[in-house]
N, C-alpha and C positions, 0 to 999 in steps of 0.2 A: 503492499499498498505506500503511495508515494507520498512525502509528505506533506506537501502542497494539497492535500483534500483537509490538510488539519489547520486551524488557525495557529499562528505564531505562540499563541500565549493562551493559558485557562486559566480564569479567575473562578474562585468560589465563592459561595455566598455561606448565610446561615443556614444549617441545616434542618427542612422545615418541618419534621418530624422524627420521632425516635420510629429506628425501620425494625419491619417484622414481615421479611422477605425470601422467599424463594430462588433460589438462581440457578442458571446453567453456565459454563463456561464451555468454552472449546476445548477439542482433542489434547491432549500433552504434548507438547512437543519433543519431548524427551522420548517417547514412545510410538511416536511417528516416525522422527528420523531415525534410529535404530528397524521399525519394521521397513522403513523405506528401503535402507540395503538390503536387510536379510532377504526381502522379497525378490531384490533384485539381483541376488547371488542364487535364488532358488529356479526350481528343474518347472517351468513350468506359468503359470498366471494364477495370480494370489489377487484378494479383494481387500481391500483395506479401507473398514467402514469406521467413521466419525474420527478421519485422519484431521489436523490442524492444516489451514489454511494461513501460513501467516509466510513472513518477509524470509525467517530461517529454514521452513520447509520448500519454501519455491526455492530455496537456494542447492537445497539437496538435491532436488528434481530435476529443474536445470540441467545440472552436473551431471546427472546420471542419465539425462537423457542426451547427452553431450558425449556420453559413454557406451551409447547404443541399447540403452534399458526404454523402452516404449512404455509411458504411464500415463495412463488418459482419467479424465474425471466421466464418473457417470452418474446419473441419479442413487445408483448403491453406494456409492464409495469411488476409489482412487481403485482401478485395475494396472497391476504393474503385471509387465510380460518378462521375468525372470531368464536369466540367459546362463542358468548352470554355471553360475561364477567364472564367465567368459565374456570380459567386458571389450569395446570394440577401441581402438584408436580415437583419441579425440579427436578434433580439427583445430581446435583451438584450447586457450588457456583456459581452466575450469575457473570459473568465478564464484567465490564464496561469500562475498560483502565481508559483515565481520560476522557469520556463522561460526563462530570456532567445533559446535559438532560437525559441522559439514566437512570442515577441513582434517580434522583430526579421524575421521571414521574415513572419508576416502584417499587420503595418504594410507591407511592400511591397507585400502582396499584397490591402490591404485595399481598396486601387482599384477594385477588380472587383466591387464589388458595385451594384446598380442606382442610376441616378441620382436624387439627393436624396435617398440615404439618407445615414447617419452610421453608421461601425465604430468602436465605443469596447473600447479593448483597458486591462485593468488587470491587477493581479496583485499578491502580497504584499509586505509593509511594504518587504522589501528588497527587493523589484524599484523601488519607489519611490522608490527610492536610487541604482538602475544606468544612467546615462546612454543617451540614444536620441536626443538634439539633433540629432548628426551625420546619420544616418538623416532625421531630418527635415527637415533644410536639403537633404539632395539630392532628396529626394524634392519639395520643395517648389519648387526648378530645374526638376524635369521637369514643372512644375504642376500638383499635386497640392496641396490643400487638407486639409492635416495638420499637428495645432499638440500640442504639449507641454502637458497640462495642470496636472503635478505642479512643483515646485522644482527649481529647478537646470538645465533639459532634459531632466528623467524623468519616466514615467510616472505616471497614465494618461495616454492617447495618442487623438485623436481624428480620424479620416481620412472624406472625404468620399468617397464612391461617383460613379461617372459613367465609370468609363475610365482606363486609361492612356494619356498623350499622349506619350509620350518626348521625346524633344528630349537634350541634352546638360547634365552634371550632376558638381562635383567631390566625391569625397570625401576626410577623410583616410587616410595610408598605415597611421597608427599606433597606431590603434582596433583595435574588435574586426572582423574578417573579415567576420561574422556580415550587419554591412551591406550590404557589396560581394554577398555570396553572395544577400541577398533580393530584391537588385535586380535583379541578372543571373536570377533564376528566373521574376520578376515578365513583367519587361521586355520576357520574348519575345511578352506579348499584349498589348504595347503598340500605338498607332495609327501611330505613325512610327519610324524608328530610335533606337536609344538610346548613347550615346555613354558611358560615363564615364572621367572623370579622373582617376588616382589620384594627390595629392600626397603627395611622399616615396614610404617603401619601406614596401610593404606587409606587415601581421603574417600570421603565420599563412598562409603560402601555400599550403601543402597541403591547405587547408579551402578554399579558392577552386578548385585542381584537384578537387577530392572534387565541389563543387556542379559544375562544368561534366562530370565524367565521368559522374553522374547523370542530368545533362541531355541528352548523349549518348543514354544509353542507352530515351530517351523521346523522341528524333529531333528533338532543337533544340542541333545541335550549337557551340558559340563558340569564337574565338581567346584566352586569357588568358594568351597565353607572355611575352608582357613585363611585368603587370603594373602598368602603366603607363595604359593605353589600349586601352578593351575596345572592341567594337564589338557590338549585338546588335540584329542584321537584326528588322523586326517581319513581320508574315504570318506568325510561325510558328505549328505547330498540335503540340502534346504526344500523341505517338501511346501509345494504353493499351499496357501491356507488363505479363507475368509477368515480375516483378523479384526477383530475389536477393541479398536482404543479406546481407553478410560477418558475424562478429560481431565484438565490438567491441574494438578494438583497445586501446584507452584500460584498459579493465576487465580484458581481459587481462594489463596489466601489471602489477599487484598481484601475480599470481601468477607471472612471471616472475621479478620481485623477491625472489620468496620463493627460488626457487632460488639466486639471489645473496648470499642474507645466511646463509643456512643449508645452502651448501654440497651444496647436492640438487639435484637434475635435475628440469624441469618443461617440459611441453609442451606447446604449447598449438595446437587444431586448428582447421581453417578460418581463420589470420591468416599468409601467408605474406610471400616477397618477392615475389608480384602483389597486395596489398592494395591496395586505394587508400585507407586511410587513411595522412594522416599521423604516428599517433604509432606508427604499425608499427615506425618508426625505435628506437624506446625502446630494440630488441631491442642497437643501435649506440651505444648510453650504456652498457648495459650491458658490454661487450664493452670500449669505453674502460676500465670500473671492473676488470679482470680477468673478466670470466667469459668460459667458451666458451659462441658462440653459432653453431649450425646451423640453415638455415631449408632448406624448399624450398618450393615455387609456393604449396602452401598449409597449411603447418604454421611454427613456431615451436620449437624445444628450447634451455633456458640453464642450461648447468650453471654452478652456484658452486665455483671453485677455491678456493684455499689462504686468498686473505683481500683486500679491497675497495682499491682506489686513488681516491685524490682526484680530483677531476676541473675541469677549467675548461672549461665548456659552455655554448654558447648554446642557449637552449628557446625562442627566436623559432616555431623552426615547430614546437612540439608543446609548448606552453604548459602543459598541465593534468596535463604527465608532471612538473612540477616539484615538485610537492607528496612524490611515490613518491623521488625523484633526492634531494630533499632528506633522506627519512628514510633512505636508504643513506649518507648522508654522513656520518650519527652513529655510523658502523660500519665507517667507510672510513680509511686510513693516509690522514693530510694534511690540508689546508685544504680544501674543495669551494668554487668561486666555480659561481654560476649565475648566467646574463644572460639578457635578453630576455623579461622577466617585465613587461612595463607594462602588460598586460589582466588580470593575476590583480587587481591594483584593485580592479576591477568586476565581480568573477565574483559566486559564490553568496556569501561574501564574500570582504573583503581577503584575499587566499590570502596576501601577504606578511607580512602582519602576524600572522595567524593562525601558519602555519610558524614565524615567530620567536618565536612567544608558546611554542608545545607544546614545539619543541625543547628551549628555553633549559631548561623543565620539566625534562629526561631529562638536561640536565648539558652542553649544545651552548653554547658563544659563537656567536652570531648577529650580524652586522652587515647593515645593509639598506640601501638606495637607492632609490628610487623604480622600477626595473627590475630589481634585481640583490638575488641573497641570497649572502653569504660564511656558510659553516659550518667552526667547529673543531669536533671531534667529543670528548666525553669520554673520560678513560683509559676508563671503565666506563659507558655509558648506563644512568642512572638508572630503577625505575618512576616511571610519575606516573601521575594520574588527567588525561586526554587532552579537552578539551572540542572539538567536532565544528564548531558555529557555525552547523547547520543546511546543513552543506556535506559533500555526500557523498563527495568527497575528501578529505575530513581522515580520516574513517574509516579508508575502502578503503585510505589509504596508512600510516596508522598500525597497523591489522592486520597491514602486511608488521614494523613492530619487536616487534609482541608475541612473533611468534616465537622471538627472542632474547632480550626482556625478562621473565621471567616476573612476572607482579600486574600488569603493564600493564593499564590502565582505558582505556575509550573511552565515553564521556557519550552519551546518544542515540544507538545505533546504527541507530538505525529512519530517519536520513537516505538510507543507501545506495538508499532506495524510490524514489529520485529518476531513478535510473539502473540500478540491480541490485537489483532486491529480493530476489533469491534466493542475493546474495551469501554471509553468513552461511553457509548451507546449505554452498553449494561450498566457503566455506573450513573451514567442518568436515570436509567428506568427501576433503578434498585433503590434509589439515596434519592433523584430528584433535587441535587446542589450543586449541578454546571450551570455556572452564571451566567456567561455569554450567548445571548441566546442565537446570535449568528451563528456559535457553534452548535448548538442544539440544533436549531427549524433549516442549515445551509448543509451542514456537512455530516451530520448522523444520520437522516434516513437514506443516506446511499446502503448501508449495511443494517438487513434486521438480525435480531439477536437473539 
């Protein structure tokens, strides 16, 4: 969704009423991108129901198309004609925009292009600042000719085709789990068994569990139980499937946080105790802050009570939820400490630095380390103009603050298109507090929620 479809600034007014709403959010980005790659590697045609349509997933679809995979939108969902682990040679560089998931997963799978071909992957300027050297090193250990062409181990990346050989490699556990997920999905296509050893404690373990779950749904089971030594047998074939993608737990968090902040009640359908996504555990964080949480197998309801308590919480398993937690800390009683945030330094922006800057604008005292934030709230959070740094989660997390701070403004709200193009329409329908009439009347009707 181009930024031109959004106004340059969104400003909030007073919440008209305490909310009591049921919300639907679009499909999970994490599951959609994994299912797209695995379906592309399968031997036959798969149907992906409920797939997310957003900038990140469009980048994945476009890149897979350049690798010879036919993907079509139908009334029933996305059909993906898999090529049984054999990509075509792309005619041009695969442009991933700022989709870290796309470049990491496709770098790992690009050796499946024909022998003699070279796959080039590149993105926007920020992508050229996001390291990928550890994935390149692991693939080199597995016998692939792959090179970082940018500075300091960053994209562009060049990958030689000719197949995946397999073997053994080591990866550091304290970096992005997407490196490991990419290797896991691609290595099922290797000529020999693959052994991946993880040095240190693995971050974001639920995302690796999610990868294993999607792989198993397409017929390839692996054991990731100890997150230390992973064995991927060779000769596996992904089976085409009709696969249902559950709603995005990360994007649901903003609506659940709204209940916590307003003393209202918000129910999100499709994400409950059976969710595959680690970010569904955000409900437990809200419970720790003093909210009432009710879950069924396929829904989560949060009710905000009298006030929020500060927490000391390790976000290692769900780092993408740290920004939402940081915004809630503005309104909590006491000082909140969030740890396990090392991966936030190399996301769409340096999220630790960005959060510190924007929370400080609203009156908070924020102390940071390389992997933590300590937030002491002001007596009354102040309205401010929030910069988003072209980071979708900055915009959506501070929208939560807008429910309690009239005249809070968010610059470049269109960055939500990365994972949730309909966010502002859904927010308006749920809470009715987007003040810019031209925003509501002129822009939102284009996308039904």
